[in-house]
N, C-alpha and C positions, 0 to 999 in steps of 0.2 A: 504495501499501499504506499510505501514511503512517505506516509506523515508522522508528524512530531507534534505531540500535544505535552506542552510546558504548561505545570500547574502549581501554583503558589496559593495556598490558603492561610489567612490569618483570623486570630482570635482576640477579640477583646472583652473583657469581662470587668466590668465599672460597677460599685454599691452605688445603689439610691436608696431612697425611703421604705421603700418596701423588699426590698429584694438585692438582686443583682440581673445588670440590663447585659445582655450576649448580643455581640454583633459577631457575624461570619460575614468574609467579604471573601470572592475568587478571583483570583487573575488568571486567565488562560491565554494563552501563545499559541495559535495554530500555526505551523508550517506545513504544506502541503500544496501538489500539484493544482492549477486550475480545474482541473477534469472531476477532481474528488470533491471539490469547496460544497456542492450540492450536499454530501453526508455532512456537513459541520451542524446543522440542527439539531440533529438525532444527537451527536456527540455532547453540545452543549443541553439538551433534556436530561440524558442523563445525569451531567453534573448539578441540574435542577433538582430532578430526584432524590440524588444522594444527600443535597443539603437542606430539603426538608427532614430525612430520614434522620441525619447526623442532630440539627438542633432541636428535634422531639428528643431524642437519646440526651441531649444535653439539660433540656429543660426537665424532663426525669429525675435524672442525678441530681440537678440542683435542689429538686423540690423532695428529694427523699427525706425521710423522716427517721430511717432506720426500723421501722415496726416490718420491714419485709424482709431481715436479715441480709440486708446489702447496708454497705455502710455509706451513708452519705456525705456531704461535704462537712458537716459537723462532726461526724466522727471519724473520719478520715481527711483532715487538713489537709491544704495544698502544702508541697514544701515551699521551706521559705529560700528565699533568691535575694540578693540587694534591690532587685527591681521591685518585689513583692515581700515585704518582712513577713507577714501573716497570712492565715487565711480570709478570705473575703466577709465583710460581715453581712449579716442577714442573709445567707444562703441557707 
């Protein structure tokens, strides 16, 4: 097929008054012959579908209260780093 798709996915988690705002953005770079460009909408549709699935999983994780036996954010804090010294409040 001789097509290249370069993918960069970025997440941001920002605390607010009611919990955490999660943003996800996707940067796609397509390199493909002109004859194959008609396939581009099919490829981007798959990324759109995966975006919805991923955000639903992140939401479920963030809202987990631990009653299902799965450690949620309050039970399993994010690792500390210089840019994020503590777990996000309100999750």
